[in-house]
C-alpha positions, 0 to 999 in steps of 0.5 A: 627120772623118778622111779616108784616101787613098793617094798618091805622095810628090812632091819639092817646092820647099820640102818633099816633099808628097802630092797630096790627092785632095779639096778640104778646103774642101768636105769639111770645110766650112772656110775656108783660113786664113793659114799664113804670108806669102803662103800660105793653107791648112788645118792638119791632123793626119796619119798616114803609115805609123803616124807621127803629125804635124801639117802643112798642106794647101795649094792649088797650080794647082787641086790640093791638097797636104799638106806632108811635112817631112824629119823625117817622111820620116826617121821613116817610112822613106819616100822620094820616089816611094814610094806611102804611105797617109795619114790626115788631119783638120783641126785645129779652131780 
């Protein structure tokens, strides 16, 4: 099930990110899985400004964030602080 939302691109300590306004485990009835050492989350297919890419949604401080790599930022022409429209869907195992 694809979900759409708008959000501000935020600077992160590793990658930029968009706050996701829903809990992926509730919406997609899925369990977070190990993404890398010490981090669990949800692998997703996403679209920002018409550019498709794969990313992940991770929990942090009782909120959820979709990571946006520098390559995606360059390709979409967005900058930290911009409000963007996103579409995301979970990648099924």
